[in-house]
C-alpha positions as CSV (number, residue, x, y, z in Angstrom):
1,M,-0.6,11.9,6.6
2,K,3.0,12.7,5.7
3,A,3.8,13.8,9.2
4,E,2.3,10.4,10.3
5,K,0.3,12.1,13.1
6,N,-2.5,9.7,12.1
7,K,-0.5,6.8,13.4
8,E,-0.3,8.4,16.9
9,F,-4.1,8.4,17.2
10,K,-6.5,5.6,17.0
11,S,-9.2,7.5,15.2
12,P,-9.7,10.8,13.3
13,K,-11.8,11.9,16.4
14,D,-8.8,11.6,18.6
15,L,-6.6,13.6,16.2
16,H,-9.3,16.2,15.8
17,A,-9.5,16.7,19.6
18,S,-5.7,16.9,19.9
19,N,-5.4,20.3,18.2
20,P,-7.5,23.4,18.8
21,K,-6.9,24.7,15.3
22,L,-8.6,21.6,13.9
23,K,-11.7,22.3,15.8
24,E,-12.5,25.1,13.4
25,F,-13.8,22.4,11.2
26,G,-16.6,20.0,12.2
27,L,-15.6,16.5,13.1
28,K,-17.6,15.0,10.2
29,K,-15.8,17.3,7.7
30,F,-12.4,16.6,9.2
31,R,-13.0,12.9,9.2
32,N,-14.0,13.0,5.6
33,H,-10.7,14.8,4.8
34,V,-8.7,12.2,6.6
35,Y,-10.4,9.4,4.8
36,Q,-9.9,11.2,1.5
37,E,-6.2,11.6,2.2
38,K,-5.9,7.9,3.0
39,R,-7.6,7.0,-0.3
40,L,-5.3,9.3,-2.2
41,V,-2.2,7.7,-0.7
42,K,-3.5,4.2,-1.6
43,F,-4.3,5.4,-5.1
44,N,-0.8,6.9,-5.6
45,N,0.8,3.7,-4.4
46,Y,-1.3,1.7,-6.9
47,V,-0.3,4.1,-9.7
48,D,3.4,3.8,-8.7
49,H,3.0,0.0,-8.7
50,L,1.5,0.1,-12.2
51,K,4.3,2.3,-13.5
52,A,6.9,0.0,-12.0
53,K,5.2,-2.9,-13.6
54,A,5.1,-1.2,-17.0
55,D,8.8,-0.3,-16.7
56,N,9.8,-3.9,-15.9
57,G,8.0,-5.3,-18.8
58,G,4.9,-6.5,-16.9
59,E,6.6,-7.7,-13.7
60,A,6.5,-5.4,-10.8
61,D,8.3,-7.9,-8.5
62,N,9.8,-11.3,-8.8
63,N,8.2,-12.8,-5.7
64,N,4.9,-14.6,-5.3
65,E,2.8,-14.2,-2.2
66,D,4.6,-17.1,-0.6
67,G,8.0,-15.5,-1.2
68,S,9.1,-17.8,-3.9
69,D,10.4,-16.6,-7.2
70,N,8.2,-16.4,-10.3
71,E,11.0,-17.7,-12.5
72,S,11.3,-21.5,-12.7
73,N,14.5,-23.2,-13.4
74,S,14.3,-25.6,-16.4
75,E,16.8,-28.0,-14.8
76,D,14.6,-28.3,-11.7
77,A,11.6,-29.0,-13.9
78,V,13.5,-31.7,-15.7
79,D,14.7,-33.3,-12.4
80,D,11.2,-33.2,-11.1
81,N,9.9,-35.1,-14.2
82,K,12.6,-37.8,-13.8
83,Q,11.5,-38.6,-10.3
84,L,7.9,-39.3,-11.5
């Protein structure tokens, strides 16, 4: 995973077939190890995200999904209310 060989190949089967040393292990066992490594990487990213969120006082980032900032400007809110 760290060497990113997994991105070169479309499936664990292709990666398994590419190296004779990997054929010491059965395809099913090799595939399970690849999937386990993917889950571990995702979990570690999630934990890092939680740590960053805790360090920032509950906010991991300042952007919503649409790319806008979470912080609202009180002057904008006042201007919006005047237009109503």
